[in-house]
MARLUMMI-188622 format. One record per residue: residue number from 1; residue in three letters; x, y, z of N, C-alpha, C, O in turn. Coordinates in Angstrom, 2 decimals, decimal comma, always signed. Example, Ala and Ser with C-alpha at 12.3 -4.5 7.8 and 13.67 -1.06 7.14 Angstrom:
<nodes>
> 1|ALA|+13,19|-5,69|+7,80|+12,30|-4,50|+7,80|+13,20|-3,30|+7,80|+14,24|-3,32|+8,46 .
> 2|SER|+12,85|-2,25|+7,08|+13,67|-1,06|+7,14|+12,90|+0,03|+7,87|+13,41|+1,14|+8,04 .
</nodes>
This chain:
<nodes>
> 1|UNK|-17,06|-10,81|+20,30|-17,02|-9,42|+20,74|-16,12|-8,56|+19,83|-16,44|-7,41|+19,52 .
> 2|UNK|-14,99|-9,14|+19,42|-14,09|-8,39|+18,56|-14,77|-8,03|+17,23|-14,54|-6,95|+16,70 .
> 3|UNK|-15,58|-8,93|+16,70|-16,23|-8,64|+15,43|-17,24|-7,52|+15,55|-17,43|-6,75|+14,61 .
> 4|UNK|-17,89|-7,41|+16,71|-18,85|-6,31|+16,93|-18,09|-4,98|+17,01|-18,52|-3,99|+16,42 .
> 5|UNK|-17,00|-4,96|+17,72|-16,23|-3,71|+17,82|-15,64|-3,33|+16,46|-15,55|-2,16|+16,11 .
> 6|UNK|-15,23|-4,34|+15,70|-14,72|-4,06|+14,35|-15,83|-3,50|+13,47|-15,60|-2,55|+12,72 .
> 7|UNK|-17,02|-4,08|+13,56|-18,16|-3,60|+12,78|-18,46|-2,13|+13,12|-18,69|-1,32|+12,23 .
> 8|UNK|-18,44|-1,81|+14,39|-18,72|-0,43|+14,83|-17,65|+0,52|+14,30|-17,97|+1,59|+13,79 .
> 9|UNK|-16,36|+0,13|+14,41|-15,27|+0,97|+13,88|-15,47|+1,27|+12,40|-15,27|+2,40|+11,95 .
> 10|UNK|-15,86|+0,25|+11,65|-16,04|+0,43|+10,20|-17,27|+1,27|+9,88|-17,25|+2,09|+8,96 .
> 11|UNK|-18,33|+1,08|+10,64|-19,53|+1,86|+10,40|-19,33|+3,34|+10,74|-19,94|+4,21|+10,13 .
> 12|UNK|-18,46|+3,61|+11,72|-18,22|+4,98|+12,14|-17,10|+5,67|+11,36|-16,94|+6,89|+11,43 .
> 13|UNK|-16,33|+4,90|+10,62|-15,23|+5,48|+9,85|-15,79|+6,31|+8,70|-16,76|+5,93|+8,05 .
> 14|UNK|-15,16|+7,44|+8,47|-15,63|+8,34|+7,40|-14,48|+8,72|+6,48|-13,31|+8,70|+6,87 .
> 15|UNK|-14,83|+9,07|+5,27|-13,81|+9,58|+4,34|-13,22|+10,88|+4,85|-12,07|+11,20|+4,56 .
> 16|UNK|-14,01|+11,64|+5,61|-13,49|+12,88|+6,20|-12,29|+12,57|+7,09|-11,27|+13,26|+7,03 .
> 17|UNK|-12,42|+11,54|+7,92|-11,32|+11,15|+8,80|-10,09|+10,70|+8,02|-8,96|+11,02|+8,38 .
> 18|UNK|-10,32|+9,97|+6,94|-9,22|+9,52|+6,09|-8,54|+10,73|+5,44|-7,31|+10,82|+5,43 .
> 19|UNK|-9,33|+11,65|+4,90|-8,77|+12,82|+4,23|-8,08|+13,76|+5,22|-7,17|+14,50|+4,84 .
> 20|UNK|-8,50|+13,72|+6,46|-7,85|+14,54|+7,48|-6,43|+14,01|+7,73|-5,50|+14,78|+7,95 .
> 21|UNK|-6,28|+12,70|+7,71|-4,96|+12,08|+7,91|-4,12|+12,12|+6,63|-2,89|+12,07|+6,68 .
> 22|UNK|-4,80|+12,20|+5,49|-4,12|+12,25|+4,19|-4,63|+13,44|+3,40|-5,36|+13,27|+2,42 .
> 23|UNK|-4,25|+14,66|+3,82|-4,69|+15,85|+3,08|-4,05|+15,88|+1,69|-3,14|+15,11|+1,39 .
> 24|UNK|-4,54|+16,76|+0,86|-4,07|+16,88|-0,51|-2,56|+17,04|-0,58|-1,92|+16,45|-1,45 .
> 25|UNK|-1,98|+17,83|+0,30|-0,53|+18,04|+0,27|+0,22|+16,72|+0,52|+1,23|+16,46|-0,13 .
> 26|UNK|-0,27|+15,91|+1,43|+0,36|+14,61|+1,70|+0,21|+13,68|+0,51|+1,16|+13,00|+0,13 .
> 27|UNK|-0,99|+13,65|-0,08|-1,21|+12,80|-1,25|-0,30|+13,20|-2,40|+0,21|+12,34|-3,12 .
> 28|UNK|-0,09|+14,50|-2,58|+0,81|+14,98|-3,64|+2,25|+14,55|-3,37|+2,97|+14,17|-4,30 .
> 29|UNK|+2,69|+14,62|-2,10|+4,05|+14,19|-1,76|+4,22|+12,70|-2,03|+5,26|+12,27|-2,53 .
> 30|UNK|+3,21|+11,92|-1,69|+3,27|+10,47|-1,94|+3,32|+10,20|-3,44|+4,11|+9,39|-3,90 .
> 31|UNK|+2,47|+10,88|-4,19|+2,47|+10,71|-5,65|+3,83|+11,06|-6,24|+4,34|+10,32|-7,08 .
> 32|UNK|+4,42|+12,16|-5,81|+5,73|+12,57|-6,31|+6,80|+11,57|-5,91|+7,71|+11,28|-6,69 .
> 33|UNK|+6,71|+11,04|-4,71|+7,68|+10,05|-4,24|+7,62|+8,78|-5,09|+8,66|+8,21|-5,43 .
> 34|UNK|+6,42|+8,35|-5,43|+6,27|+7,17|-6,30|+6,83|+7,47|-7,69|+7,55|+6,66|-8,26 .
> 35|UNK|+6,49|+8,63|-8,23|+6,98|+9,01|-9,57|+8,51|+9,07|-9,58|+9,14|+8,55|-10,50 .
> 36|UNK|+9,10|+9,70|-8,57|+10,56|+9,80|-8,49|+11,18|+8,41|-8,35|+12,21|+8,12|-8,95 .
> 37|UNK|+10,55|+7,56|-7,56|+11,03|+6,21|-7,36|+11,09|+5,44|-8,66|+12,09|+4,79|-8,96 .
> 38|UNK|+10,03|+5,52|-9,43|+9,91|+4,68|-10,62|+10,83|+5,10|-11,75|+10,95|+4,40|-12,76 .
> 39|UNK|+11,48|+6,25|-11,61|+12,49|+6,67|-12,58|+13,76|+5,84|-12,39|+14,54|+5,68|-13,32 .
> 40|UNK|+13,95|+5,31|-11,19|+15,22|+4,65|-10,86|+15,18|+3,12|-10,93|+16,17|+2,47|-10,58 .
> 41|UNK|+14,06|+2,55|-11,36|+13,96|+1,08|-11,47|+12,83|+0,73|-12,42|+12,09|+1,60|-12,88 .
> 42|UNK|+12,70|-0,56|-12,71|+11,64|-1,02|-13,61|+10,43|-1,56|-12,88|+9,57|-2,18|-13,51 .
> 43|UNK|+10,32|-1,34|-11,58|+9,17|-1,81|-10,81|+8,05|-0,80|-10,82|+8,17|+0,30|-11,37 .
> 44|UNK|+6,95|-1,19|-10,21|+5,77|-0,33|-10,12|+5,26|-0,35|-8,68|+5,19|-1,41|-8,05 .
> 45|UNK|+4,92|+0,82|-8,17|+4,40|+0,94|-6,81|+3,01|+1,55|-6,87|+2,78|+2,51|-7,62 .
> 46|UNK|+2,10|+1,01|-6,10|+0,73|+1,55|-6,03|+0,36|+1,71|-4,56|+0,62|+0,81|-3,76 .
> 47|UNK|-0,24|+2,85|-4,20|-0,68|+3,12|-2,83|-2,18|+3,34|-2,83|-2,68|+4,24|-3,50 .
> 48|UNK|-2,89|+2,50|-2,07|-4,35|+2,60|-2,00|-4,79|+2,60|-0,54|-4,35|+1,77|+0,25 .
> 49|UNK|-5,67|+3,55|-0,22|-6,23|+3,68|+1,12|-7,71|+3,33|+1,04|-8,42|+3,79|+0,14 .
> 50|UNK|-8,17|+2,52|+1,96|-9,59|+2,23|+2,05|-10,06|+2,64|+3,43|-9,46|+2,27|+4,44 .
> 51|UNK|-11,11|+3,42|+3,47|-11,60|+3,92|+4,75|-12,19|+2,80|+5,59|-11,85|+2,65|+6,77 .
> 52|UNK|-13,08|+2,00|+4,99|-13,73|+0,93|+5,75|-14,22|-0,15|+4,79|-14,28|+0,06|+3,58 .
> 53|UNK|-14,55|-1,29|+5,35|-15,09|-2,40|+4,58|-16,61|-2,37|+4,62|-17,21|-1,74|+5,50 .
> 54|UNK|-17,21|-3,06|+3,69|-18,67|-3,17|+3,67|-19,14|-4,07|+4,81|-18,39|-4,92|+5,29 .
> 55|UNK|-20,39|-3,90|+5,26|-20,92|-4,78|+6,29|-20,84|-6,26|+5,90|-20,57|-7,11|+6,75 .
> 56|UNK|-21,07|-6,57|+4,64|-20,99|-7,96|+4,19|-19,58|-8,52|+4,36|-19,40|-9,64|+4,84 .
> 57|UNK|-18,59|-7,75|+3,96|-17,19|-8,18|+4,11|-16,85|-8,39|+5,57|-16,13|-9,34|+5,92 .
> 58|UNK|-17,36|-7,52|+6,43|-17,12|-7,66|+7,86|-17,82|-8,90|+8,41|-17,25|-9,65|+9,20 .
> 59|UNK|-19,04|-9,12|+7,98|-19,80|-10,29|+8,42|-19,08|-11,58|+8,01|-19,06|-12,56|+8,76 .
> 60|UNK|-18,48|-11,56|+6,82|-17,75|-12,73|+6,33|-16,37|-12,86|+6,96|-15,66|-13,84|+6,73 .
> 61|UNK|-15,98|-11,87|+7,76|-14,71|-11,93|+8,47|-13,49|-11,69|+7,58|-12,41|-12,21|+7,84 .
> 62|UNK|-13,67|-10,89|+6,54|-12,57|-10,60|+5,62|-11,42|-9,94|+6,38|-11,61|-8,92|+7,05 .
> 63|UNK|-10,24|-10,51|+6,27|-9,07|-9,94|+6,94|-8,46|-8,83|+6,09|-8,78|-8,69|+4,91 .
> 64|UNK|-7,59|-8,06|+6,70|-6,89|-6,99|+5,98|-6,04|-7,59|+4,86|-6,00|-7,05|+3,76 .
> 65|UNK|-5,37|-8,69|+5,14|-4,54|-9,35|+4,12|-5,40|-9,84|+2,96|-5,03|-9,66|+1,80 .
> 66|UNK|-6,53|-10,45|+3,26|-7,42|-10,92|+2,19|-7,92|-9,76|+1,34|-7,97|-9,86|+0,12 .
> 67|UNK|-8,28|-8,66|+2,00|-8,75|-7,50|+1,25|-7,63|-6,90|+0,40|-7,86|-6,49|-0,73 .
> 68|UNK|-6,42|-6,85|+0,96|-5,28|-6,32|+0,20|-5,03|-7,17|-1,04|-4,72|-6,63|-2,10 .
> 69|UNK|-5,17|-8,48|-0,92|-5,00|-9,35|-2,09|-6,10|-9,10|-3,12|-5,84|-9,15|-4,33 .
> 70|UNK|-7,33|-8,84|-2,65|-8,41|-8,50|-3,58|-8,09|-7,20|-4,32|-8,25|-7,10|-5,53 .
> 71|UNK|-7,62|-6,20|-3,57|-7,28|-4,90|-4,15|-6,11|-5,06|-5,13|-6,11|-4,45|-6,20 .
> 72|UNK|-5,14|-5,86|-4,77|-3,99|-6,16|-5,63|-4,46|-6,67|-6,99|-3,94|-6,26|-8,03 .
> 73|UNK|-5,44|-7,56|-6,97|-5,98|-8,11|-8,22|-6,90|-7,11|-8,92|-6,78|-6,90|-10,13 .
> 74|UNK|-7,81|-6,50|-8,16|-8,79|-5,58|-8,73|-8,13|-4,42|-9,48|-8,59|-4,03|-10,56 .
> 75|UNK|-7,07|-3,88|-8,91|-6,38|-2,75|-9,52|-5,17|-3,19|-10,36|-4,33|-2,37|-10,74 .
> 76|UNK|-5,10|-4,48|-10,63|-4,15|-5,08|-11,54|-2,69|-4,76|-11,23|-1,88|-4,57|-12,13 .
> 77|UNK|-2,36|-4,71|-9,96|-0,97|-4,48|-9,56|-0,12|-5,68|-10,00|+1,08|-5,53|-10,24 .
> 78|UNK|-0,72|-6,83|-10,09|-0,05|-8,05|-10,53|+0,25|-8,06|-12,02|+1,03|-8,90|-12,49 .
> 79|UNK|-0,34|-7,16|-12,76|-0,29|-7,20|-14,22|+0,79|-6,29|-14,79|+0,53|-5,51|-15,70 .
> 80|UNK|+2,00|-6,39|-14,26|+3,12|-5,60|-14,78|+4,00|-6,50|-15,63|+4,02|-7,72|-15,44 .
> 81|UNK|+4,72|-5,93|-16,55|+5,53|-6,70|-17,50|+6,53|-7,62|-16,80|+6,76|-8,74|-17,25 .
> 82|UNK|+7,12|-7,14|-15,72|+8,15|-7,92|-15,02|+7,65|-8,59|-13,75|+8,44|-9,11|-12,96 .
> 83|UNK|+6,33|-8,59|-13,54|+5,76|-9,17|-12,31|+6,45|-8,62|-11,07|+6,82|-9,37|-10,16 .
> 84|UNK|+6,60|-7,30|-11,05|+7,30|-6,66|-9,93|+6,53|-5,45|-9,39|+7,13|-4,46|-8,95 .
> 85|UNK|+5,22|-5,54|-9,43|+4,40|-4,49|-8,84|+4,30|-4,69|-7,33|+4,29|-5,81|-6,84 .
> 86|UNK|+4,23|-3,58|-6,60|+4,11|-3,62|-5,14|+2,96|-2,71|-4,73|+2,90|-1,55|-5,14 .
> 87|UNK|+2,07|-3,24|-3,91|+0,94|-2,48|-3,37|+1,16|-2,19|-1,91|+1,49|-3,08|-1,12 .
> 88|UNK|+0,98|-0,92|-1,54|+0,88|-0,56|-0,13|-0,61|-0,27|+0,08|-1,15|+0,68|-0,48 .
> 89|UNK|-1,25|-1,10|+0,90|-2,69|-0,99|+1,14|-2,90|-0,63|+2,60|-2,37|-1,28|+3,50 .
> 90|UNK|-3,69|+0,40|+2,83|-3,97|+0,88|+4,18|-5,47|+0,84|+4,42|-6,23|+1,44|+3,66 .
> 91|UNK|-5,90|+0,13|+5,47|-7,30|+0,06|+5,85|-7,48|+0,89|+7,12|-7,13|+0,45|+8,22 .
> 92|UNK|-8,02|+2,08|+6,95|-8,07|+3,05|+8,04|-8,88|+2,58|+9,25|-8,45|+2,75|+10,38 .
> 93|UNK|-10,05|+1,99|+9,03|-10,91|+1,61|+10,15|-10,24|+0,57|+11,05|-10,49|+0,55|+12,25 .
> 94|UNK|-9,41|-0,27|+10,48|-8,70|-1,29|+11,27|-7,33|-0,81|+11,74|-6,64|-1,53|+12,46 .
> 95|UNK|-6,92|+0,38|+11,34|-5,58|+0,87|+11,66|-4,54|-0,18|+11,26|-3,64|-0,51|+12,03 .
> 96|UNK|-4,69|-0,69|+10,03|-3,83|-1,78|+9,57|-3,44|-1,55|+8,11|-4,10|-0,82|+7,37 .
> 97|UNK|-2,36|-2,20|+7,72|-1,89|-2,09|+6,34|-1,25|-3,41|+5,94|-0,93|-4,25|+6,77 .
> 98|UNK|-1,08|-3,55|+4,65|-0,38|-4,70|+4,08|+0,46|-4,22|+2,92|+0,09|-3,29|+2,21 .
> 99|UNK|+1,59|-4,87|+2,75|+2,40|-4,69|+1,55|+2,27|-6,00|+0,78|+2,60|-7,07|+1,30 .
> 100|UNK|+1,79|-5,90|-0,45|+1,65|-7,08|-1,29|+2,59|-6,89|-2,49|+2,47|-5,93|-3,25 .
> 101|UNK|+3,52|-7,81|-2,62|+4,50|-7,74|-3,71|+4,24|-8,87|-4,70|+3,99|-10,01|-4,31 .
> 102|UNK|+4,30|-8,53|-5,97|+4,12|-9,54|-7,02|+5,23|-10,59|-6,91|+6,27|-10,35|-6,30 .
> 103|UNK|+4,99|-11,74|-7,52|+5,84|-12,91|-7,31|+7,32|-12,69|-7,64|+8,18|-13,21|-6,93 .
> 104|UNK|+7,62|-11,95|-8,68|+9,02|-11,80|-9,09|+9,82|-10,99|-8,06|+10,94|-11,37|-7,72 .
> 105|UNK|+9,28|-9,90|-7,59|+10,00|-9,12|-6,59|+9,92|-9,78|-5,21|+10,87|-9,68|-4,43 .
> 106|UNK|+8,83|-10,44|-4,92|+8,71|-11,14|-3,63|+9,78|-12,23|-3,52|+10,41|-12,37|-2,47 .
> 107|UNK|+9,97|-12,99|-4,58|+11,00|-14,05|-4,58|+12,39|-13,47|-4,34|+13,17|-14,04|-3,58 .
> 108|UNK|+12,68|-12,37|-4,98|+14,02|-11,79|-4,89|+14,26|-11,12|-3,53|+15,35|-11,23|-2,97 .
> 109|UNK|+13,25|-10,45|-3,01|+13,43|-9,73|-1,74|+13,32|-10,67|-0,55|+14,07|-10,54|+0,42 .
> 110|UNK|+12,40|-11,61|-0,62|+12,20|-12,54|+0,49|+11,23|-12,00|+1,53|+11,12|-10,79|+1,73 .
> 111|UNK|+10,53|-12,91|+2,20|+9,53|-12,52|+3,19|+10,13|-11,73|+4,34|+9,49|-10,82|+4,87 .
> 112|UNK|+11,36|-12,05|+4,73|+11,96|-11,33|+5,87|+12,15|-9,85|+5,55|+12,03|-9,01|+6,45 .
> 113|UNK|+12,43|-9,52|+4,30|+12,56|-8,11|+3,92|+11,22|-7,39|+4,08|+11,16|-6,30|+4,65 .
> 114|UNK|+10,15|-8,01|+3,57|+8,83|-7,39|+3,66|+8,39|-7,27|+5,11|+7,74|-6,29|+5,49 .
> 115|UNK|+8,73|-8,25|+5,93|+8,40|-8,19|+7,36|+9,12|-7,02|+8,04|+8,54|-6,31|+8,85 .
> 116|UNK|+10,39|-6,84|+7,68|+11,18|-5,74|+8,25|+10,60|-4,38|+7,84|+10,44|-3,49|+8,68 .
> 117|UNK|+10,28|-4,23|+6,57|+9,70|-2,98|+6,07|+8,36|-2,72|+6,75|+8,08|-1,59|+7,16 .
> 118|UNK|+7,54|-3,75|+6,87|+6,23|-3,61|+7,52|+6,37|-3,17|+8,97|+5,59|-2,35|+9,46 .
> 119|UNK|+7,35|-3,71|+9,65|+7,58|-3,33|+11,05|+7,95|-1,85|+11,16|+7,46|-1,15|+12,05 .
> 120|UNK|+8,82|-1,39|+10,28|+9,23|+0,02|+10,29|+8,06|+0,95|+9,99|+7,86|+1,95|+10,68 .
> 121|UNK|+7,29|+0,61|+8,98|+6,12|+1,43|+8,62|+5,11|+1,40|+9,76|+4,57|+2,44|+10,14 .
> 122|UNK|+4,86|+0,23|+10,30|+3,88|+0,06|+11,37|+4,16|+0,94|+12,57|+3,23|+1,49|+13,18 .
> 123|UNK|+5,43|+1,07|+12,93|+5,78|+1,93|+14,07|+5,34|+3,36|+13,83|+4,79|+4,01|+14,73 .
> 124|UNK|+5,59|+3,86|+12,64|+5,21|+5,24|+12,33|+3,69|+5,39|+12,27|+3,15|+6,37|+12,79 .
> 125|UNK|+3,01|+4,46|+11,64|+1,55|+4,55|+11,53|+0,89|+4,49|+12,91|-0,07|+5,21|+13,18 .
> 126|UNK|+1,42|+3,64|+13,78|+0,85|+3,56|+15,14|+1,00|+4,87|+15,90|+0,23|+5,17|+16,81 .
> 127|UNK|+2,01|+5,66|+15,52|+2,23|+6,97|+16,15|+1,55|+8,09|+15,35|+1,90|+9,26|+15,50 .
> 128|UNK|+0,59|+7,72|+14,50|-0,16|+8,68|+13,68|+0,73|+9,50|+12,75|+0,39|+10,63|+12,40 .
> 129|UNK|+1,86|+8,94|+12,37|+2,76|+9,58|+11,41|+2,51|+8,94|+10,05|+3,34|+8,20|+9,52 .
> 130|UNK|+1,34|+9,24|+9,49|+0,89|+8,58|+8,27|+1,77|+8,94|+7,07|+2,22|+8,05|+6,34 .
> 131|UNK|+1,99|+10,22|+6,87|+2,81|+10,64|+5,73|+4,21|+10,03|+5,82|+4,72|+9,48|+4,85 .
> 132|UNK|+4,82|+10,13|+7,00|+6,17|+9,61|+7,19|+6,21|+8,10|+6,97|+7,15|+7,58|+6,37 .
> 133|UNK|+5,20|+7,40|+7,47|+5,15|+5,95|+7,31|+5,07|+5,51|+5,87|+5,78|+4,61|+5,44 .
> 134|UNK|+4,19|+6,15|+5,12|+4,03|+5,78|+3,70|+5,28|+6,16|+2,92|+5,74|+5,37|+2,10 .
> 135|UNK|+5,83|+7,34|+3,16|+7,04|+7,74|+2,45|+8,22|+6,83|+2,76|+9,03|+6,53|+1,88 .
> 136|UNK|+8,32|+6,38|+4,01|+9,37|+5,42|+4,37|+9,15|+4,11|+3,63|+10,10|+3,50|+3,13 .
> 137|UNK|+7,90|+3,67|+3,54|+7,59|+2,44|+2,81|+8,00|+2,55|+1,35|+8,59|+1,61|+0,80 .
> 138|UNK|+7,70|+3,66|+0,74|+8,07|+3,87|-0,67|+9,59|+3,86|-0,81|+10,13|+3,27|-1,75 .
> 139|UNK|+10,27|+4,50|+0,12|+11,74|+4,53|+0,08|+12,32|+3,12|+0,17|+13,22|+2,76|-0,59 .
> 140|UNK|+11,81|+2,33|+1,10|+12,32|+0,95|+1,29|+11,97|+0,05|+0,10|+12,77|-0,79|-0,29 .
> 141|UNK|+10,80|+0,23|-0,47|+10,42|-0,54|-1,65|+11,30|-0,12|-2,83|+11,71|-0,96|-3,63 .
> 142|UNK|+11,56|+1,17|-2,92|+12,44|+1,67|-3,98|+13,80|+1,01|-3,91|+14,34|+0,59|-4,94 .
> 143|UNK|+14,37|+0,91|-2,73|+15,70|+0,31|-2,58|+15,75|-1,12|-3,12|+16,67|-1,48|-3,85 .
> 144|UNK|+14,76|-1,90|-2,77|+14,78|-3,30|-3,20|+14,49|-3,41|-4,70|+15,04|-4,29|-5,37 .
> 145|UNK|+13,64|-2,54|-5,22|+13,40|-2,55|-6,66|+14,64|-2,09|-7,44|+14,93|-2,63|-8,50 .
> 146|UNK|+15,37|-1,11|-6,92|+16,60|-0,66|-7,57|+17,64|-1,77|-7,59|+18,38|-1,93|-8,57 .
> 147|UNK|+17,70|-2,54|-6,53|+18,66|-3,63|-6,43|+18,36|-4,74|-7,44|+19,26|-5,23|-8,12 .
> 148|UNK|+17,11|-5,13|-7,53|+16,75|-6,29|-8,35|+16,22|-5,93|-9,75|+16,25|-6,77|-10,65 .
> 149|UNK|+15,73|-4,71|-9,93|+15,18|-4,29|-11,21|+15,67|-2,89|-11,57|+14,87|-1,97|-11,71 .
> 150|UNK|+16,99|-2,73|-11,71|+17,51|-1,38|-12,02|+16,99|-0,89|-13,36|+16,71|-1,68|-14,26 .
> 151|UNK|+16,86|+0,41|-13,47|+16,37|+1,04|-14,70|+17,47|+0,94|-15,75|+18,51|+1,59|-15,63 .
> 152|UNK|+17,25|+0,13|-16,77|+18,24|+0,00|-17,83|+17,72|+0,57|-19,14|+18,49|+1,00|-19,99 .
> 153|UNK|+16,41|+0,55|-19,29|+15,78|+1,16|-20,47|+14,54|+1,89|-20,00|+13,99|+1,59|-18,94 .
> 154|UNK|+14,12|+2,84|-20,77|+12,90|+3,57|-20,42|+11,71|+2,63|-20,57|+11,51|+2,02|-21,62 .
> 155|UNK|+10,94|+2,52|-19,52|+9,76|+1,66|-19,55|+8,52|+2,51|-19,28|+8,60|+3,55|-18,63 .
> 156|UNK|+7,39|+2,07|-19,79|+6,17|+2,85|-19,55|+5,74|+2,75|-18,09|+6,05|+1,78|-17,39 .
> 157|UNK|+5,03|+3,76|-17,65|+4,47|+3,75|-16,31|+3,21|+2,88|-16,37|+2,19|+3,30|-16,92 .
> 158|UNK|+3,28|+1,69|-15,81|+2,20|+0,72|-15,95|+1,06|+0,92|-14,96|-0,06|+0,49|-15,21 .
> 159|UNK|+1,34|+1,55|-13,83|+0,31|+1,80|-12,81|+0,30|+3,28|-12,45|+1,35|+3,93|-12,48 .
> 160|UNK|-0,87|+3,82|-12,12|-0,92|+5,23|-11,73|-0,08|+5,50|-10,47|-0,04|+4,69|-9,55 .
> 161|UNK|+0,59|+6,64|-10,47|+1,37|+7,05|-9,30|+0,50|+7,70|-8,23|+0,86|+7,73|-7,05 .
> 162|UNK|-0,63|+8,21|-8,66|-1,52|+8,94|-7,75|-2,13|+8,00|-6,70|-2,69|+6,96|-7,05 .
> 163|UNK|-2,01|+8,36|-5,42|-2,67|+7,57|-4,38|-4,17|+7,54|-4,62|-4,74|+8,48|-5,17 .
> 164|UNK|-4,79|+6,46|-4,20|-6,21|+6,30|-4,41|-6,89|+6,06|-3,07|-6,48|+5,19|-2,31 .
> 165|UNK|-7,94|+6,83|-2,80|-8,77|+6,61|-1,62|-10,07|+6,00|-2,09|-10,79|+6,59|-2,90 .
> 166|UNK|-10,37|+4,79|-1,59|-11,60|+4,12|-2,00|-12,53|+3,92|-0,81|-13,61|+3,36|-0,96 .
</nodes>
């Protein structure tokens, strides 16, 4: 029964609904927050929103975590010089998100840190505070990247700062 309701949610989800929750002004604030963040450390942050999954992915029972890992690879968040890229992935139809951190920053921060950050973001997202939730996530990711990968030399921007809706 849960898979049928999930299928219906995904079939009814629209980009209009996603853009309503993430208007251009919000996307610009998120982009600026990522750009400002990356000046203060050598890490990379990527924010990607997906409105819904394909019927095939739903039929196969693809979880939000599995899809986030696919997106992490597809958009090459793992392919940073210091293995310290972090993806914030939001799946609108499931009202769910994942933070995927590359191995170098994941090792240094630890799973408990990512769990804590996810809990804080989740509270805001559940209250339909999308902009606030994402900005808080960027702030918390920034803190851990500043701690473990402080900006010591100018490094190229390896991933786009602009949020992506797919």
